[in-house]
C-alpha positions in Angstrom: -4.3 33.3 36.2 -7.3 35.7 35.9 -5.7 37.3 32.8 -5.1 33.9 31.2 -8.6 32.7 32.0 -10.1 35.9 30.6 -8.1 35.6 27.4 -9.3 32.0 27.0 -12.9 33.0 27.5 -12.6 35.8 25.1 -11.0 33.5 22.5 -13.8 31.0 23.0 -16.5 33.6 22.5 -14.7 34.8 19.4 -14.5 31.3 17.9 -18.2 30.7 18.6 -19.2 34.1 17.0 -17.1 33.3 14.0 -18.5 29.8 13.6 -22.0 31.3 13.6 -21.0 33.7 10.9 -19.2 31.0 8.8 -22.4 28.8 8.9 -24.0 31.5 6.8 -21.0 32.1 4.4 -22.2 30.0 1.5 -19.8 29.4 -1.3 -19.6 27.5 -4.6 -16.6 25.3 -5.2 -15.5 24.5 -8.7 -13.5 21.3 -9.4 -13.0 19.0 -12.3 -12.2 15.3 -13.0 -11.0 13.7 -16.2 -13.3 10.7 -16.5 -15.1 10.9 -19.8 -14.1 9.2 -23.1 -11.7 11.2 -25.2 -13.6 13.7 -27.5 -16.6 13.9 -25.2 -18.3 17.2 -24.3 -17.7 18.2 -20.7 -20.5 17.6 -18.2 -21.1 20.3 -15.6 -22.7 18.8 -12.5 -24.1 20.9 -9.7 -23.8 18.8 -6.5 -26.1 19.9 -3.6 -26.3 18.2 -0.3 -27.5 18.7 3.3 -29.5 21.9 2.9 -31.2 21.2 6.3 -33.8 23.8 5.5 -36.3 25.3 7.9 -39.1 27.7 6.9 -37.4 30.7 8.3 -34.2 30.4 6.3 -35.1 32.8 3.6 -31.5 33.8 2.8 -30.5 30.3 2.2 -33.5 29.7 0.0 -32.6 32.7 -2.2 -29.0 31.6 -2.4 -29.9 28.1 -3.6 -32.4 29.5 -6.1 -29.6 31.7 -7.5 -27.5 28.6 -8.3 -29.7 28.2 -11.4 -27.6 31.0 -13.0 -24.8 28.4 -13.4 -27.0 26.5 -15.9 -25.6 23.1 -15.0 -26.0 20.1 -17.4 -27.1 18.0 -14.4 -28.1 18.6 -10.7 -27.3 15.9 -8.2 -29.0 16.2 -4.8 -27.6 13.8 -2.2 -30.2 14.4 0.5 -31.0 15.9 3.9 -32.9 18.7 2.4 -35.2 19.1 5.5 -34.7 20.2 9.1 -38.3 21.0 10.2 -41.7 19.4 10.1 -43.0 22.2 7.8 -40.0 22.5 5.5 -41.1 20.5 2.5 -42.6 23.6 0.8 -39.5 25.6 1.7 -37.2 22.9 0.1 -39.3 22.8 -3.1 -39.3 26.6 -3.3 -35.5 26.6 -3.0 -35.0 23.9 -5.6 -37.7 25.1 -8.0 -35.5 27.0 -10.5 -33.1 24.0 -10.6 -35.9 21.7 -11.7 -35.5 23.2 -15.1 -32.3 21.1 -15.5 -32.0 17.4 -15.6 -31.6 16.1 -12.0 -31.4 13.0 -9.8 -31.7 12.7 -6.0 -31.5 10.4 -3.0 -32.8 11.0 0.5 -30.9 11.3 3.8 -32.1 10.5 7.2 -33.3 14.1 7.8 -35.6 13.8 4.8 -37.4 11.1 6.8 -37.2 12.3 10.4 -37.1 15.7 12.1 -33.9 16.7 13.9 -33.7 16.4 17.6 -31.3 18.1 20.2 -28.1 16.2 20.6 -25.0 16.4 22.7 -22.3 17.6 20.2 -19.7 15.5 22.0 -21.5 12.3 20.9 -20.3 12.9 17.4 -16.7 12.4 18.6 -17.5 8.9 19.9 -19.6 7.3 17.2 -22.0 8.0 14.3 -25.4 9.3 15.4 -28.5 7.3 15.2 -32.1 8.2 14.5 -33.7 9.0 17.9 -36.5 6.8 19.1 -39.8 8.5 18.7 -38.4 11.1 16.2 -41.1 12.9 14.3 -41.7 11.5 10.8 -41.5 14.1 8.0 -43.6 14.2 4.8 -41.0 12.4 2.6 -43.7 11.4 0.1 -44.5 15.1 -0.6 -40.8 15.9 -1.0 -40.4 13.0 -3.4 -43.5 13.9 -5.4 -42.5 17.5 -5.7 -39.0 16.6 -7.1 -40.2 13.9 -9.4 -43.1 16.0 -10.7 -40.6 18.7 -11.4 -38.7 16.3 -13.6 -35.9 14.9 -11.4 -35.3 11.2 -11.1 -35.7 9.4 -7.8 -32.6 7.2 -7.3 -33.4 5.7 -3.9 -32.3 2.1 -4.5 -33.0 2.6 -8.1 -31.2 2.6 -11.5 -31.7 5.1 -14.2 -30.2 6.3 -17.5 -30.1 9.8 -18.8 -28.6 11.6 -21.9 -26.4 14.4 -20.4 -24.5 16.7 -22.8 -24.4 14.1 -25.5 -23.2 11.3 -23.2 -25.4 8.4 -22.0 -25.0 8.2 -18.3 -26.1 5.3 -16.1 -27.0 6.1 -12.5 -27.2 3.7 -9.5 -28.5 5.2 -6.3 -28.8 4.0 -2.7 -31.3 5.1 0.0 -29.5 6.3 3.1 -27.1 3.8 4.7 -27.0 5.9 7.9 -30.4 4.5 8.8 -30.0 1.1 7.0 -32.3 1.9 4.1 -29.7 1.1 1.4 -30.4 -1.8 -1.0 -28.4 -2.2 -4.2 -30.9 -2.4 -7.1 -30.8 -5.4 -9.4 -28.6 -5.1 -12.5 -30.2 -3.6 -15.5 -30.5 -5.5 -18.8 -29.0 -4.0 -21.9 -25.7 -2.4 -23.0 -23.7 -0.4 -20.5 -23.5 3.4 -20.9 -20.4 5.4 -21.4 -20.3 6.5 -17.8 -21.8 5.2 -14.5 -22.4 7.5 -11.6 -23.2 6.3 -8.1 -25.3 8.5 -5.8 -25.7 8.0 -2.0 -26.3 10.3 1.0 -23.9 8.9 3.6 -20.6 7.6 2.4 -20.4 4.5 4.5 -17.7 2.1 3.3 -20.2 -0.7 2.5 -22.1 1.6 0.3 -19.1 2.9 -1.5 -17.9 -0.6 -2.0 -21.2 -1.7 -3.5 -21.3 1.3 -5.9 -17.7 0.8 -7.0 -18.2 -3.0 -7.5 -21.3 -2.1 -9.5 -19.1 -0.2 -12.0 -19.5 3.4 -10.8 -16.6 5.6 -12.0 -17.9 8.6 -10.1 -19.6 8.5 -6.7 -21.3 11.5 -5.2 -22.2 11.7 -1.5 -22.8 14.2 1.4 -23.8 13.7 5.1 -20.4 14.5 6.6 -20.8 18.3 6.6 -17.1 18.3 5.9 -16.6 17.6 9.6 -18.6 20.8 10.4 -16.2 21.9 13.1 -12.7 21.5 11.9 -9.3 22.2 13.4 -7.3 24.6 11.3 -4.3 22.9 9.6 -5.6 19.5 10.8 -9.1 19.3 9.2 -12.1 17.2 10.2 -12.3 15.4 13.4 -15.3 13.2 12.5 -17.3 12.2 9.4 -20.4 10.8 11.3 -19.8 7.5 9.5 -16.9 5.1 8.9 -15.3 7.1 6.1 -11.8 8.4 7.0 -11.6 12.0 8.0 -9.1 12.7 5.2 -12.0 12.3 2.8 -14.6 14.2 4.8 -15.1 16.6 1.9 -13.8 17.2 -1.6 -12.7 15.1 -4.5 -10.7 11.9 -3.8 -10.0 8.5 -5.1 -11.8 5.5 -3.6 -10.7 3.0 -2.4 -7.2 4.1 -3.3 -5.5 6.9 -5.1 -7.3 9.1 -7.6 -7.8 7.5 -11.0 -5.4 10.1 -12.5 -2.6 9.2 -10.1 -0.2 6.3 -10.3 -1.8 3.2 -8.9 -5.3 4.6 -9.0 -6.6 2.8 -12.0 -8.9 0.6 -9.9 -10.4 3.5 -8.0 -13.5 5.6 -8.6 -13.7 9.4 -8.3 -15.4 10.2 -4.9 -16.8 13.6 -4.3 -18.1 14.3 -0.8 -20.0 17.5 -0.4 -19.5 19.5 2.8 -23.1 20.6 2.3 -25.0 23.8 2.9 -26.6 23.4 6.3 -26.4 22.1 9.8 -28.7 20.6 12.4 -30.7 23.6 13.6 -29.7 22.7 17.2 -26.0 23.1 16.3 -26.0 26.0 13.8 -22.2 26.4 13.6 -19.3 25.7 11.2 -15.6 26.3 11.8 -13.0 26.1 9.1 -15.6 24.5 6.9 -17.8 26.9 4.9 -21.2 25.6 3.7 -20.9 24.8 0.0 -22.4 23.7 -3.3 -20.1 22.3 -5.9 -19.8 22.7 -9.6 -18.1 19.4 -10.7 -17.0 19.4 -14.3 -16.4 16.0 -15.8 -13.8 16.3 -18.5 -12.4 13.9 -21.2 -9.5 11.8 -20.1 
């Protein structure tokens, strides 16, 4: 019994040690989706989410800055950039080289409120809620820094940009996780060749609104890909009502992918596993922190 117990403890320590290492093992995933009109030039999108930056995370700052070397056609930031009351300058420093490229962003709950300690087991029971009395962050300074750098604020807003020769309509929602999402009024004028929906937390009501609004591609974050996954099974939770099979990666929503039989009514949904964690639970298991290069291709 002592030998078995000792083996179990050693295994647990090993898993914890690895999960701390994996949380710093940043990677870039490269995927593609055939969504553009035939003959269109591909659009290379850098999708960032859930940086959860603190001022001391200098290695993560340098890594994010290096992503500018990919020279994307568009950067989409789906929120939760902050994880500390003094992190706005850190986030703007990390994103500064990427402001040279066209970009759009929405906020997540952690762009509004500082993180607080939580019992990790609560994630298994229900989605988390903003803690009463949580410290408000300087969201206005973050928003100003990104918009003054040239990115478009999509929090409950529509916008249209010319990207790689294609006119793209965007519809964005503020974070559904804390009830800030309000679908903006329809825009007047002709529809663009492509509509992209952007939201932090992929709650079903938000995905439904974006798809009904005509979004053919939807980008989201929030889930951390499950953060602590079971090998060969995957995510246990998404911290919202999205199914765990779509906790990260490229999928069809609400049904099969548009390139699969029966998927013609679905949008492409990409959920980023994100680059960070709550600083009080700085672990990842079987779920490396990531940024994604999503290339939209002609159908």
